[in-house]
MIDOSE-1310 file (N, C-alpha, C; in nm, 2 decimals, decimal comma, always signed):
residues 238
mdmk	+0,08/-0,12/+0,00/+0,00/+0,00/+0,00/+0,09/+0,12/+0,00; +0,07/+0,22/-0,10/+0,15/+0,33/-0,11/+0,11/+0,44/-0,01; +0,19/+0,55/+0,00/+0,17/+0,66/+0,09/+0,04/+0,72/+0,08; -0,01/+0,74/-0,05/-0,14/+0,81/-0,07/-0,25/+0,73/-0,01
rilc	-0,25/+0,60/-0,03/-0,36/+0,51/+0,02/-0,36/+0,51/+0,17; -0,24/+0,50/+0,23/-0,23/+0,50/+0,38/-0,29/+0,63/+0,44; -0,25/+0,74/+0,38/-0,30/+0,87/+0,43/-0,45/+0,88/+0,41; -0,50/+0,85/+0,30/-0,65/+0,86/+0,28/-0,72/+0,77/+0,38
llia	-0,67/+0,65/+0,41/-0,74/+0,56/+0,50/-0,73/+0,62/+0,64; -0,62/+0,67/+0,68/-0,60/+0,73/+0,82/-0,70/+0,85/+0,84; -0,70/+0,93/+0,74/-0,79/+1,05/+0,75/-0,93/+1,02/+0,75; -0,97/+0,92/+0,67/-1,11/+0,88/+0,67/-1,16/+0,82/+0,80
ilat	-1,07/+0,75/+0,87/-1,10/+0,69/+1,00/-1,11/+0,80/+1,10; -1,01/+0,89/+1,11/-1,00/+0,99/+1,21/-1,11/+1,09/+1,20; -1,15/+1,12/+1,07/-1,25/+1,23/+1,05/-1,38/+1,19/+1,11; -1,41/+1,07/+1,14/-1,54/+1,03/+1,20/-1,54/+1,06/+1,34
ssfa	-1,43/+1,10/+1,40/-1,43/+1,11/+1,55/-1,42/+1,26/+1,60; -1,33/+1,34/+1,55/-1,31/+1,47/+1,61/-1,24/+1,57/+1,52; -1,26/+1,70/+1,55/-1,19/+1,80/+1,47/-1,13/+1,90/+1,57; -1,01/+1,95/+1,55/-0,95/+2,05/+1,64/-0,83/+2,10/+1,58
ldhf	-0,77/+2,20/+1,64/-0,64/+2,25/+1,59/-0,53/+2,21/+1,69; -0,43/+2,14/+1,63/-0,33/+2,08/+1,71/-0,20/+2,17/+1,71; -0,15/+2,19/+1,83/-0,03/+2,28/+1,84/+0,09/+2,22/+1,76; +0,09/+2,09/+1,74/+0,20/+2,02/+1,67/+0,21/+2,08/+1,52
wdmr	+0,10/+2,13/+1,47/+0,10/+2,19/+1,34/+0,20/+2,30/+1,32; +0,22/+2,38/+1,43/+0,31/+2,49/+1,43/+0,46/+2,46/+1,44; +0,49/+2,33/+1,47/+0,63/+2,30/+1,50/+0,70/+2,27/+1,37; +0,73/+2,37/+1,29/+0,80/+2,37/+1,17/+0,84/+2,51/+1,14
ynfg	+0,95/+2,53/+1,05/+1,00/+2,67/+1,04/+0,92/+2,75/+0,93; +0,83/+2,68/+0,86/+0,75/+2,76/+0,77/+0,60/+2,76/+0,82; +0,51/+2,82/+0,74/+0,38/+2,85/+0,79/+0,28/+2,73/+0,74; +0,30/+2,62/+0,80/+0,22/+2,50/+0,76/+0,28/+2,41/+0,66
pesr	+0,21/+2,30/+0,62/+0,26/+2,21/+0,52/+0,29/+2,28/+0,39; +0,41/+2,25/+0,33/+0,45/+2,32/+0,21/+0,56/+2,24/+0,14; +0,54/+2,22/+0,01/+0,63/+2,14/-0,07/+0,72/+2,22/-0,15; +0,69/+2,35/-0,18/+0,77/+2,43/-0,27/+0,90/+2,47/-0,20
pspk	+1,01/+2,47/-0,28/+1,14/+2,51/-0,22/+1,14/+2,65/-0,17; +1,23/+2,68/-0,07/+1,25/+2,81/-0,02/+1,31/+2,90/-0,13; +1,28/+3,03/-0,13/+1,36/+3,12/-0,21/+1,51/+3,12/-0,17; +1,59/+3,18/-0,25/+1,73/+3,19/-0,21/+1,75/+3,26/-0,07
iggg	+1,67/+3,36/-0,05/+1,66/+3,42/+0,08/+1,51/+3,47/+0,09; +1,44/+3,43/+0,20/+1,30/+3,46/+0,21/+1,27/+3,49/+0,36; +1,16/+3,57/+0,37/+1,11/+3,60/+0,50/+0,96/+3,60/+0,50; +0,90/+3,59/+0,62/+0,75/+3,59/+0,63/+0,70/+3,64/+0,77
igir	+0,58/+3,68/+0,77/+0,52/+3,72/+0,89/+0,37/+3,68/+0,89; +0,31/+3,66/+1,00/+0,17/+3,62/+1,00/+0,10/+3,67/+1,13; -0,03/+3,65/+1,13/-0,11/+3,67/+1,24/-0,23/+3,57/+1,24; -0,25/+3,51/+1,36/-0,36/+3,41/+1,37/-0,43/+3,43/+1,50
spfn	-0,56/+3,42/+1,50/-0,64/+3,43/+1,62/-0,76/+3,34/+1,62; -0,79/+3,28/+1,74/-0,91/+3,20/+1,76/-1,03/+3,29/+1,79; -1,04/+3,40/+1,72/-1,16/+3,49/+1,74/-1,18/+3,54/+1,88; -1,06/+3,57/+1,95/-1,07/+3,63/+2,08/-0,94/+3,72/+2,10
snvl	-0,91/+3,75/+2,22/-0,80/+3,84/+2,25/-0,66/+3,77/+2,24; -0,66/+3,64/+2,22/-0,53/+3,57/+2,21/-0,49/+3,57/+2,06; -0,36/+3,61/+2,04/-0,31/+3,63/+1,90/-0,17/+3,57/+1,89; -0,15/+3,49/+1,78/-0,02/+3,44/+1,75/+0,04/+3,53/+1,64
fpin	+0,17/+3,57/+1,66/+0,25/+3,64/+1,55/+0,37/+3,56/+1,52; +0,37/+3,48/+1,41/+0,48/+3,40/+1,37/+0,57/+3,49/+1,27; +0,70/+3,48/+1,29/+0,79/+3,55/+1,20/+0,90/+3,44/+1,15; +0,92/+3,43/+1,02/+1,02/+3,33/+0,98/+1,12/+3,38/+0,88
fttr	+1,23/+3,31/+0,87/+1,34/+3,34/+0,78/+1,38/+3,21/+0,72; +1,39/+3,20/+0,58/+1,43/+3,08/+0,52/+1,54/+3,11/+0,41; +1,62/+3,01/+0,38/+1,72/+3,02/+0,28/+1,74/+2,89/+0,21; +1,77/+2,89/+0,08/+1,80/+2,77/+0,00/+1,95/+2,76/-0,01
lnke	+2,01/+2,66/+0,04/+2,15/+2,64/+0,04/+2,20/+2,59/-0,10; +2,12/+2,50/-0,16/+2,14/+2,45/-0,29/+2,01/+2,38/-0,34; +2,02/+2,30/-0,45/+1,90/+2,24/-0,50/+1,83/+2,14/-0,40; +1,91/+2,09/-0,31/+1,86/+1,98/-0,22/+1,82/+2,03/-0,08
fdvg	+1,89/+2,13/-0,03/+1,88/+2,17/+0,11/+1,82/+2,31/+0,13; +1,72/+2,32/+0,21/+1,67/+2,44/+0,26/+1,68/+2,44/+0,41; +1,70/+2,56/+0,47/+1,71/+2,58/+0,62/+1,62/+2,70/+0,65; +1,58/+2,70/+0,78/+1,49/+2,81/+0,82/+1,48/+2,82/+0,97
akld	+1,43/+2,93/+1,01/+1,40/+2,96/+1,15/+1,27/+3,03/+1,16; +1,19/+3,01/+1,27/+1,07/+3,08/+1,29/+1,05/+3,11/+1,44; +1,01/+3,23/+1,47/+0,98/+3,28/+1,60/+0,83/+3,29/+1,62; +0,77/+3,21/+1,71/+0,63/+3,22/+1,74/+0,61/+3,31/+1,86
inty	+0,54/+3,42/+1,85/+0,51/+3,50/+1,96/+0,36/+3,49/+1,99; +0,33/+3,42/+2,10/+0,19/+3,39/+2,14/+0,15/+3,50/+2,25; +0,05/+3,58/+2,22/+0,00/+3,68/+2,31/-0,13/+3,64/+2,37; -0,16/+3,67/+2,49/-0,28/+3,63/+2,56/-0,34/+3,75/+2,63
nkld	-0,48/+3,75/+2,63/-0,55/+3,85/+2,71/-0,50/+4,00/+2,67; -0,50/+4,03/+2,54/-0,47/+4,16/+2,50/-0,33/+4,20/+2,54; -0,23/+4,11/+2,51/-0,09/+4,13/+2,54/-0,05/+4,13/+2,69; -0,14/+4,09/+2,78/-0,11/+4,09/+2,92/+0,00/+3,98/+2,94
eiht	+0,00/+3,87/+2,86/+0,09/+3,76/+2,88/+0,15/+3,73/+2,74; +0,28/+3,70/+2,73/+0,35/+3,67/+2,61/+0,44/+3,55/+2,63; +0,42/+3,45/+2,54/+0,50/+3,33/+2,54/+0,57/+3,32/+2,40; +0,70/+3,28/+2,40/+0,77/+3,28/+2,27/+0,83/+3,14/+2,25
aldl	+0,84/+3,10/+2,12/+0,91/+2,97/+2,09/+0,98/+2,99/+1,96; +1,10/+2,92/+1,95/+1,18/+2,93/+1,84/+1,20/+2,79/+1,77; +1,17/+2,79/+1,64/+1,19/+2,66/+1,56/+1,31/+2,68/+1,47; +1,39/+2,58/+1,47/+1,51/+2,57/+1,37/+1,49/+2,44/+1,29
gvry	+1,49/+2,46/+1,16/+1,47/+2,34/+1,08/+1,56/+2,33/+0,96; +1,57/+2,21/+0,90/+1,64/+2,18/+0,78/+1,56/+2,08/+0,70; +1,56/+2,10/+0,57/+1,48/+2,02/+0,48/+1,57/+1,97/+0,36; +1,56/+1,83/+0,34/+1,64/+1,77/+0,23/+1,54/+1,73/+0,12
ryrp	+1,56/+1,78/+0,00/+1,47/+1,75/-0,11/+1,54/+1,64/-0,20; +1,48/+1,52/-0,19/+1,54/+1,41/-0,26/+1,47/+1,39/-0,40; +1,36/+1,46/-0,42/+1,30/+1,47/-0,55/+1,25/+1,61/-0,57; +1,22/+1,66/-0,69/+1,18/+1,80/-0,70/+1,06/+1,84/-0,61
ssfi	+0,96/+1,75/-0,59/+0,85/+1,78/-0,51/+0,84/+1,69/-0,39; +0,94/+1,63/-0,34/+0,94/+1,54/-0,23/+1,06/+1,57/-0,14; +1,04/+1,56/+0,00/+1,14/+1,60/+0,09/+1,13/+1,53/+0,22; +1,23/+1,53/+0,30/+1,23/+1,49/+0,44/+1,28/+1,61/+0,52
afdg	+1,23/+1,63/+0,64/+1,27/+1,75/+0,72/+1,28/+1,72/+0,87; +1,36/+1,80/+0,93/+1,38/+1,79/+1,08/+1,37/+1,92/+1,14; +1,29/+1,94/+1,25/+1,27/+2,06/+1,32/+1,30/+2,04/+1,47; +1,37/+2,14/+1,53/+1,38/+2,15/+1,67/+1,30/+2,27/+1,72
ylnl	+1,21/+2,24/+1,81/+1,11/+2,35/+1,85/+1,14/+2,38/+2,00; +1,20/+2,50/+2,03/+1,24/+2,53/+2,16/+1,14/+2,63/+2,22; +1,07/+2,59/+2,32/+0,98/+2,68/+2,39/+1,06/+2,77/+2,48; +1,07/+2,90/+2,45/+1,16/+2,99/+2,52/+1,10/+3,03/+2,66
sets	+0,97/+3,01/+2,67/+0,90/+3,05/+2,79/+0,89/+2,93/+2,89; +0,89/+2,81/+2,84/+0,88/+2,69/+2,92/+0,96/+2,58/+2,85; +1,08/+2,57/+2,88/+1,17/+2,48/+2,80/+1,12/+2,33/+2,81; +1,05/+2,29/+2,91/+1,00/+2,15/+2,92/+0,90/+2,12/+2,81
qsal	+0,84/+2,23/+2,75/+0,75/+2,21/+2,64/+0,81/+2,22/+2,50; +0,94/+2,19/+2,49/+1,01/+2,19/+2,36/+0,98/+2,05/+2,30; +1,02/+2,04/+2,17/+0,99/+1,92/+2,09/+1,08/+1,90/+1,97; +1,08/+1,78/+1,92/+1,15/+1,75/+1,80/+1,05/+1,69/+1,70
afti	+1,06/+1,73/+1,57/+0,96/+1,69/+1,47/+1,03/+1,64/+1,34; +0,99/+1,52/+1,29/+1,04/+1,47/+1,17/+0,92/+1,47/+1,07; +0,95/+1,51/+0,94/+0,85/+1,52/+0,84/+0,89/+1,46/+0,71; +0,80/+1,39/+0,64/+0,82/+1,35/+0,50/+0,70/+1,39/+0,42
gtqq	+0,73/+1,46/+0,31/+0,62/+1,51/+0,24/+0,64/+1,50/+0,09; +0,53/+1,50/+0,01/+0,54/+1,49/-0,14/+0,42/+1,56/-0,20; +0,44/+1,62/-0,31/+0,33/+1,68/-0,39/+0,33/+1,62/-0,53; +0,21/+1,58/-0,57/+0,19/+1,52/-0,71/+0,09/+1,59/-0,78
fiak	+0,12/+1,64/-0,90/+0,03/+1,71/-0,99/-0,05/+1,60/-1,07; -0,18/+1,60/-1,05/-0,26/+1,50/-1,13/-0,30/+1,56/-1,26; -0,32/+1,69/-1,27/-0,34/+1,77/-1,39/-0,27/+1,90/-1,38; -0,27/+1,98/-1,48/-0,20/+2,11/-1,48/-0,25/+2,20/-1,37
cfan	-0,38/+2,19/-1,35/-0,44/+2,28/-1,25/-0,48/+2,22/-1,12; -0,44/+2,09/-1,10/-0,48/+2,02/-0,97/-0,36/+1,94/-0,92; -0,34/+1,95/-0,79/-0,23/+1,87/-0,73/-0,28/+1,82/-0,59; -0,21/+1,72/-0,54/-0,24/+1,67/-0,41/-0,10/+1,67/-0,33
yyel	-0,11/+1,72/-0,21/+0,01/+1,71/-0,12/-0,02/+1,61/-0,01; +0,08/+1,53/+0,02/+0,07/+1,43/+0,13/+0,19/+1,45/+0,22; +0,16/+1,43/+0,35/+0,26/+1,45/+0,45/+0,24/+1,35/+0,57; +0,35/+1,30/+0,62/+0,35/+1,22/+0,75/+0,45/+1,29/+0,84
ragf	+0,42/+1,30/+0,97/+0,51/+1,36/+1,07/+0,51/+1,28/+1,20; +0,62/+1,29/+1,27/+0,63/+1,23/+1,40/+0,69/+1,33/+1,49; +0,64/+1,35/+1,61/+0,69/+1,44/+1,71/+0,72/+1,38/+1,84; +0,83/+1,43/+1,91/+0,88/+1,37/+2,03/+0,90/+1,48/+2,13
lega	+0,91/+1,44/+2,26/+0,92/+1,52/+2,38/+0,79/+1,59/+2,42; +0,79/+1,65/+2,54/+0,66/+1,69/+2,60/+0,59/+1,80/+2,52; +0,66/+1,88/+2,44/+0,60/+1,99/+2,37/+0,51/+1,94/+2,26; +0,54/+1,82/+2,21/+0,46/+1,76/+2,10/+0,35/+1,67/+2,14
vgkk	+0,39/+1,58/+2,23/+0,29/+1,47/+2,27/+0,19/+1,52/+2,37; +0,07/+1,46/+2,37/-0,03/+1,50/+2,46/+0,00/+1,46/+2,60; -0,08/+1,52/+2,69/-0,05/+1,49/+2,84/-0,19/+1,51/+2,91; -0,21/+1,42/+3,00/-0,33/+1,42/+3,09/-0,29/+1,38/+3,23
gdqs	-0,29/+1,48/+3,32/-0,24/+1,46/+3,46/-0,09/+1,42/+3,45; -0,06/+1,30/+3,51/+0,08/+1,26/+3,51/+0,11/+1,17/+3,39; +0,01/+1,14/+3,31/+0,03/+1,06/+3,19/+0,06/+1,14/+3,07; +0,15/+1,09/+2,99/+0,17/+1,16/+2,86/+0,20/+1,05/+2,75
gyvk	+0,18/+1,09/+2,63/+0,20/+1,00/+2,52/+0,35/+0,98/+2,49; +0,37/+0,88/+2,41/+0,51/+0,84/+2,38/+0,56/+0,92/+2,26; +0,48/+0,93/+2,15/+0,52/+0,99/+2,03/+0,39/+1,04/+1,96; +0,39/+1,15/+1,90/+0,28/+1,20/+1,83/+0,30/+1,18/+1,68
fsss	+0,20/+1,13/+1,61/+0,20/+1,11/+1,47/+0,09/+1,20/+1,41; +0,12/+1,25/+1,29/+0,01/+1,33/+1,21/+0,03/+1,29/+1,07; -0,09/+1,29/+1,00/-0,09/+1,27/+0,85/-0,18/+1,38/+0,79; -0,13/+1,42/+0,67/-0,20/+1,53/+0,60/-0,22/+1,50/+0,46
mipt	-0,33/+1,56/+0,41/-0,36/+1,55/+0,27/-0,42/+1,69/+0,23; -0,36/+1,75/+0,12/-0,41/+1,88/+0,08/-0,44/+1,89/-0,07; -0,56/+1,86/-0,11/-0,60/+1,89/-0,25/-0,58/+2,03/-0,29; -0,52/+2,07/-0,40/-0,49/+2,20/-0,44/-0,53/+2,23/-0,58
lvfg	-0,61/+2,34/-0,60/-0,64/+2,39/-0,73/-0,55/+2,51/-0,76; -0,49/+2,50/-0,88/-0,39/+2,60/-0,92/-0,45/+2,68/-1,04; -0,46/+2,81/-1,03/-0,51/+2,90/-1,13/-0,40/+2,99/-1,18; -0,32/+2,93/-1,28/-0,21/+3,01/-1,33/-0,10/+3,04/-1,22
qvlr	-0,04/+3,15/-1,24/+0,07/+3,19/-1,14/+0,02/+3,28/-1,03; -0,11/+3,30/-1,02/-0,16/+3,41/-0,93/-0,24/+3,35/-0,81; -0,32/+3,25/-0,84/-0,42/+3,20/-0,74/-0,40/+3,05/-0,71; -0,40/+3,02/-0,58/-0,41/+2,88/-0,54/-0,52/+2,86/-0,43
mfle	-0,59/+2,75/-0,44/-0,69/+2,72/-0,33/-0,66/+2,58/-0,28; -0,66/+2,57/-0,14/-0,62/+2,45/-0,08/-0,73/+2,41/+0,02; -0,74/+2,28/+0,04/-0,83/+2,22/+0,15/-0,74/+2,12/+0,22; -0,69/+2,17/+0,33/-0,60/+2,08/+0,42/-0,68/+2,00/+0,52
vtas	-0,65/+1,87/+0,52/-0,71/+1,78/+0,62/-0,59/+1,71/+0,69; -0,58/+1,74/+0,82/-0,47/+1,69/+0,90/-0,52/+1,61/+1,02; -0,48/+1,49/+1,04/-0,52/+1,41/+1,15/-0,39/+1,39/+1,24; -0,41/+1,39/+1,37/-0,30/+1,37/+1,46/-0,34/+1,31/+1,59
gsig	-0,25/+1,24/+1,66/-0,28/+1,17/+1,78/-0,15/+1,12/+1,85; -0,15/+1,12/+1,98/-0,04/+1,07/+2,06/-0,05/+0,92/+2,09; +0,05/+0,84/+2,06/+0,05/+0,70/+2,09/+0,06/+0,69/+2,24; -0,03/+0,61/+2,30/-0,03/+0,60/+2,45/-0,13/+0,69/+2,51
llkd	-0,19/+0,78/+2,44/-0,29/+0,87/+2,49/-0,39/+0,91/+2,38; -0,42/+0,82/+2,29/-0,51/+0,85/+2,18/-0,65/+0,90/+2,23; -0,70/+0,84/+2,34/-0,83/+0,87/+2,38/-0,85/+1,02/+2,42; -0,74/+1,08/+2,47/-0,75/+1,22/+2,51/-0,67/+1,32/+2,42
dfmv	-0,59/+1,27/+2,33/-0,51/+1,36/+2,24/-0,53/+1,30/+2,10; -0,63/+1,34/+2,04/-0,67/+1,28/+1,91/-0,75/+1,39/+1,83; -0,69/+1,44/+1,72/-0,76/+1,56/+1,66/-0,75/+1,55/+1,51; -0,84/+1,62/+1,44/-0,84/+1,64/+1,30/-0,86/+1,79/+1,27
diip	-0,77/+1,84/+1,19/-0,78/+1,98/+1,14/-0,84/+1,99/+1,00; -0,93/+2,07/+0,97/-0,98/+2,10/+0,84/-0,96/+2,25/+0,81; -0,87/+2,28/+0,72/-0,83/+2,42/+0,70/-0,84/+2,46/+0,55; -0,94/+2,53/+0,51/-0,94/+2,58/+0,37/-0,85/+2,70/+0,36
kiel	-0,78/+2,72/+0,25/-0,68/+2,82/+0,23/-0,69/+2,89/+0,10; -0,67/+3,01/+0,09/-0,66/+3,09/-0,04/-0,53/+3,16/-0,04; -0,45/+3,15/-0,15/-0,32/+3,21/-0,17/-0,31/+3,29/-0,30; -0,27/+3,42/-0,29/-0,25/+3,50/-0,40/-0,10/+3,53/-0,41
tfgg	-0,05/+3,53/-0,54/+0,10/+3,55/-0,56/+0,12/+3,67/-0,64; +0,21/+3,76/-0,60/+0,24/+3,88/-0,67/+0,39/+3,88/-0,68; +0,44/+3,83/-0,80/+0,59/+3,82/-0,82/+0,64/+3,72/-0,72; +0,74/+3,77/-0,63/+0,80/+3,68/-0,54/+0,73/+3,68/-0,40
thvr	+0,61/+3,74/-0,39/+0,54/+3,75/-0,27/+0,41/+3,67/-0,27; +0,39/+3,59/-0,16/+0,27/+3,51/-0,15/+0,19/+3,56/-0,03; +0,06/+3,58/-0,05/-0,03/+3,62/+0,06/-0,14/+3,51/+0,08; -0,15/+3,45/+0,20/-0,24/+3,34/+0,22/-0,33/+3,37/+0,34
idfd	-0,45/+3,33/+0,32/-0,55/+3,34/+0,43/-0,60/+3,19/+0,46; -0,59/+3,16/+0,59/-0,64/+3,02/+0,64/-0,76/+3,04/+0,72; -0,85/+2,95/+0,71/-0,97/+2,94/+0,79/-0,97/+2,80/+0,86; -0,97/+2,79/+0,99/-0,99/+2,66/+1,06/-1,14/+2,65/+1,09
vgvm	-1,21/+2,56/+1,02/-1,35/+2,55/+1,04/-1,39/+2,42/+1,11; -1,29/+2,37/+1,19/-1,32/+2,24/+1,25/-1,42/+2,24/+1,37; -1,49/+2,13/+1,38/-1,57/+2,10/+1,50/-1,51/+1,98/+1,57; -1,53/+1,96/+1,70/-1,46/+1,85/+1,76/-1,53/+1,80/+1,88
qekn	-1,47/+1,69/+1,94/-1,53/+1,63/+2,06/-1,50/+1,72/+2,18; -1,58/+1,71/+2,28/-1,57/+1,79/+2,40/-1,44/+1,77/+2,47; -1,37/+1,66/+2,46/-1,25/+1,63/+2,53/-1,13/+1,72/+2,48; -1,14/+1,75/+2,35/-1,02/+1,81/+2,29/-1,03/+1,97/+2,29
ndrk	-0,93/+2,03/+2,23/-0,91/+2,17/+2,24/-1,00/+2,24/+2,13; -1,11/+2,30/+2,17/-1,20/+2,36/+2,07/-1,16/+2,50/+2,03; -1,10/+2,51/+1,91/-1,05/+2,64/+1,86/-1,08/+2,65/+1,71; -1,15/+2,75/+1,67/-1,17/+2,79/+1,53/-1,09/+2,91/+1,51
tial	-1,01/+2,91/+1,41/-0,91/+3,03/+1,39/-0,92/+3,08/+1,25; -0,87/+3,20/+1,24/-0,84/+3,27/+1,11/-0,70/+3,32/+1,11; -0,63/+3,31/+1,00/-0,49/+3,35/+0,99/-0,46/+3,42/+0,86; -0,36/+3,51/+0,86/-0,31/+3,57/+0,74/-0,16/+3,56/+0,75
yvmt	-0,10/+3,52/+0,64/+0,04/+3,50/+0,62/+0,09/+3,57/+0,50; +0,21/+3,64/+0,51/+0,27/+3,70/+0,40/+0,41/+3,65/+0,39; +0,45/+3,59/+0,28/+0,58/+3,53/+0,26/+0,64/+3,59/+0,13; +0,77/+3,63/+0,14/+0,83/+3,70/+0,02/+0,98/+3,67/+0,01
al	+1,02/+3,67/-0,12/+1,17/+3,66/-0,14/+1,23/+3,79/-0,12; +1,35/+3,79/-0,05/+1,42/+3,91/-0,01/+1,53/+3,94/-0,11
């Protein structure tokens, strides 16, 4: 069974249970799943909010070392209660492209406000164009340490896995529309840490600048983290 069939099966099973936004999604140096190579030098900034006074401001920097390797860093600035409280985290990552649209990546996520909530993440992803204007992106991830895995009382998971599928409509060089479906869960704590994200996205491209709007429209079980969010990201070649 190939990677596409495995992902489709996992997502179909998980989608019958719950929907939510998993913090593991943020543990990468770019703004979500992405198969395109980094520009030679690039930067980005974003804003995301669950429709209240809590706001995330991610800022990233990426560079392409050669045809195979990209590296990047991202600073997540989480603000709470109208800036009364601020938590920050730094992600440092590297990506190896073994095919033009396929890669493996490693990220170290350091929570600067609470180091015990740091994490390591491994990713394998691929994008396949089915037609000139339609592509599918597939991704598998594994996360380690307390920042990634779920926790309930004194119990915590052993490793967190996530799988993603993103059908994409491409309208020339200007417009892309995505529908991301991401399922995640912690081995050893699946009953309490088990989520599915559904995130429609729209992206406009102006030369070397990409502007993307994300909508998290998930609904979920009472046990999990109920967040519906809206986000804006701007990424540009420098």
